[in-house]
Each structure stands twice: as structure tokens, then as C-alpha cells.
N, C-alpha and C positions, 0 to 999 in steps of 0.2 A: 961500171956503175949499174947496180941492180935496180930495175924499175920497181916502185912501191905503189900499191893501189891508192887511189885518191882518198878513199874513205879511211884507210889506216893512217894516212898522212895527216888528215884533219884531226883524228883522235889524238895523235901524238902532240900536235900543236896545242890543242886545248888543255891537255894534261900538264904541259910544261908551263902554261901561262897562269895556272891556278896557284896562288901563294897560300900556304898553310898559315893561318893566323891563330894565335893562342887565345883561349877563352878569357874574356874580360872579367876581372874581379870587381865586386861591388865596393864602392867607396863612400863613406868610410866603412871599414869592415864592421860587421854586426857584433854587438857586445853580448856576451853570454848572460842570461838572466838567472837569478837565484831562484830557489824553490818557493820562497815567499812571494816573489814577484810573479811567478807563474801561477800560483794559487790565487793571487789577487786578480789576475786578468781573466780568470775563469768565472763566468756569470752563473749565479745559482739558478737562473731561469732556463739555462741550457740543459738539455737532457744528456747525461753522460752515456756514452756508447759502451754497453756492456760487451765484454769479450765473448765472442761466439763460442758455444760449447764444442767440445771436441766431438766430432761426429765419428761414430764407430761404424764401420762398414758392416752391413747386414751379412750375417752368416748365411751361407747357402742353405736353403730349406731342402729338407728331404722330401721328395715327392712320394705319392702313394705307391708308385712302382718300386721305390727304394725301401719302403717300410717292410719289416720282416713279418712273416706269417704269425710268428709267436706273439708279437706286439698286437696285431689285429685280434687274435684270439683273446688276449688279456683284456683288451678294451671292450670287446663284445661281452665277455664274462662279467666284467664290472658293471656294464650297462644293465644286463639282465638281473644281476644281484640287486642293484639299486631299484629297478622297477618292481622286483618281487618284494623288497622291503617296504616300498611305498604302498603296495597292495595290502600287505599284512597290517601296516599301520592304519590304513583307511578302514579295513575290516574291523580292527579292534575299536576304533573310534565310533564306527557305525553301531557295533554291538553295545558299546557303552551308552550311546545316545538312546538306543532302542530300549535298553534295560531301565535307564532313567525315566524315559517316557512311560514305560509300563508301570513302574512304581508310582509315579505321580498320578497316573490315571486311576490306579487302584486306590490310592489314598483319597483322591477327590470323590471317587464313587462311594467309598465307605462313608465319607463325611456326608455326602448327599443322601445316602440311604438312612443314616441315623437321623438327620434333620427331617427328611420326608416321613420317616416312620413315626417320629415324635409328633409331627403335625397331624398325621392321619389318626394316631391314637387319640389325640385331643379332640379332633373333629368327630371321630366315632363316639367317643365318650359323651361329648356334648349332644350329638344327635340321639343317642340312646336315652340320655337323661330327659331331653325334650320329648321324646316319644313316650317315655314312662309317665311324664307329667300330663301330657295330653290324654293318654289312655286313662289314667287315674281320674282326671277331671271329667272325661266323658262317662266313665262308669259311675262316678259320684252324681253327676247330673241325672243319669238314668235311675239310680237307686234312691236318690234323695226323697222323692215323694213317698216311696214305700217305707223307707227307714223312718221318716218323720211320723207317719201314721203308726208304725210299730212302736216307736218310743212313746208316743202319746198314749197308746193303748196300754203299754206296760206300766207306765207311771200311774195312769188312772186306776188300773187294777190293783196295784200295790197300795195306792192311797185309799181305795175303797176297803181293802182288807184291814188296814190299820184303823180306819174310822169305825168299822164294825166292831173291832176289839174294844174301842172306847165306848161304843154304844152299850156294850154288855156290862161295862163296869161303871158307867156314869149315865144312868138313865134319866136323872133329874137335872143334868147340866144342860146349858145352852151351847149348841154347836154353831159357831159363826164361821161360815165358809165364804171366801171371796176368791174371784178369779175371772177368766174370760167367759163370755156368754156360752160358747159351745161346750166347754167343760162343765160349766154349771148346769146346763141342760142334761148332760150325761149323768151327773151326780144326782140330780133330782129324780131321774128315772131309776137309778140304782137304789136310792133311799126312799122310794115312794111308800114302801111297806113298813118303814121304821116308825116307832112311836116316840122317838126322841124329838126334842125341840131343836129345829134347825132354822137358821137365818141365813139366807143367801144374799150376797151383795156383789155387784159388778165392779171390777177393778181393771186397771190397765196392766198390760203385760200378759205373759203366758203362764205364770206360776199360779198354783192354787194354794191358798193359805187357810188352814183350819185352826181355830182357837177354841179350846175347851178349858174353861177355868184358867189355870196357870200353865197349861200345856199348849204348845204351838207346833203345828206340823206344816211344813212348807216344801213344796216340790221345787225342782230346779230345771224346768223344761227349757228355760232360756239358755242355760249352759249347754244342754244337749243340742239345741238347735244351732248354736254357734259352733259346736264341735262338728256337726254335720254340714256346716256351711249354709244352713237355711237362713241364718240371721247374721248381720254384720256385728263385729265385735264392738262392745260398748267401751269407748275410750275412758269414761269416768269410772268403770268398774275396776275392782282390785285385780292384781295380777293373777292370783289363784283364789277363785271363789268356790267354796265347797258346794257339792251338788245339792245338799239339803241341810237344813238347820233344825235343831230340836232344842227348845228352851223349856225349862220347867222350874218353877219356883215352889215346888212342893216342900212343905216343912216336916212332913212325917214320912216314915218309911213306906207306909201304904200308898201315899200319894205318889211317891217316886216310882213305885212299881207300875203305875198306870201310864207312865211316859213310854210311848211306843217308838219303834224305829221309823225313820222317815221313809216315805215312798220313793222308790227308785234308787239307783246307785250313780256314782260319778261316772262321767264318760270314759275315764281312764281305768276304772275298776273292772 
């Protein structure tokens, strides 16, 4: 009889004592459910588990060391071409903006020059007109006394000449002379040597009026003074007043020949 180690003996005894038992089946056996029963048991509140997408394994990437020199050159060339195209596009856009800005500036400048030139022309025209008015007024104020005296002297001399003509043709007539005091004094001095009958009478105004029978001679010193600005315009006077008037009611040709021209002329003649 061969001796057996104790540990091996115990292992054989344990293995022989274990009885293999068959798996117990559930009772009663489960009944197979139909498709409608399975759909009814699924709650709509439960989230359905979507099937996981198929995962494709990443392809092994090519490293920089594995890239070919030709590919690198192509990439660098494409990069340089893109950068050069961007530079050209930016230069064109900048030139377009600069041209647009220059045109807009020129348009606004031309508009400003036109408006400013028109304003300066109007300002200069108004200034020149005002200067001419002030100069004319100053000269008129300086010359007014001399012109007034000259006009009075001219009208008086012309009146004296016309009256002397009447003296020679109408020695027996009465000469009625009316006017301001200073002119009457001057006429008295002029006609001191005359043998005619002369009646002097003082009247308002500047005009001298001479009446001989049916002939009337009247000066218009007032119109001259208004033309020179020495007298204010008469609002009640007619728009155009003749510088002198001559009236005659002679009935015969000889009497009409005695009517003389009025002393002085109109300011506009």
C-alpha cells in the first residue's frame, strides 16, 4: 500500500462528498408576452436608451516627420499666395477709400468756395454802396450852402433880366412883386433906377412872384432847394411840379409877345 499525503487525501474526500445538483426551474414557468403587452408596460415617462453609435477607431495621424517635403512646400506656397492676395485687396480698398475721400473733400470745398464767394460779393457790394452813400451825403452837406447861394443868385439874375424886358415894353403898368424879405431887398436894389411903378409885398415861402397886367412870372426856388436837400419835401405838393409857371391872358398878338420866359430852369434840365 502506497502512502498518500494527508492533504491530498482530504481533497479527495471533499470532492467525493459534493453532489452535483441541477439548477432549479421557476414555477410556474413564465409566459411569453405579446408585442402589445410589452408596449403597454413601457411607461412614456421613461427615457428610451438610444443605441450607442458605432465608434470608428481613429486613423493613425501622420506626424510632421512623416509629411513629405513637397506637401510642406505646397502649404507654404498657398499661405504666401493668400497673404499676398489679402495685401492686394487691402491696398485696393485703401486706394478706393482715399479716392472717395479726395472727391468728397473737393466737392465740399467747391461748395464752400461758391457760398463764401457769394456772401463776400454781397457784403462788398453792400459796403461799397454804403460808402458811396456816405461820401455823397458828406459832399452834399459840404456843397449845400454854396449851391444854395449859387441857385438863388442864378434865379435872381434871370428874374431881373426878364423883368427889365417887361419894363421896356410896359412902362405905364404896375409891377406887383411878392416874395421873401431878402430877395425883395435884392430886387429893390436892382430896380432902384427904374421909372416903372413897382409895389413890393412880403409873402411866405422862397418863391418870387411878379404880376404885370395879365402876365405872371413866378420862380421855383422851393423846388431847387428840395432837389438840393435844403428843404424837406412837401407832402401836399404834386408829384411833379414845374420849376416855373407862366400865365398870360393876352387877347391880342402884341400882348402875347410881351409874355417872357420864366426865370430859372427845372432842377433836372
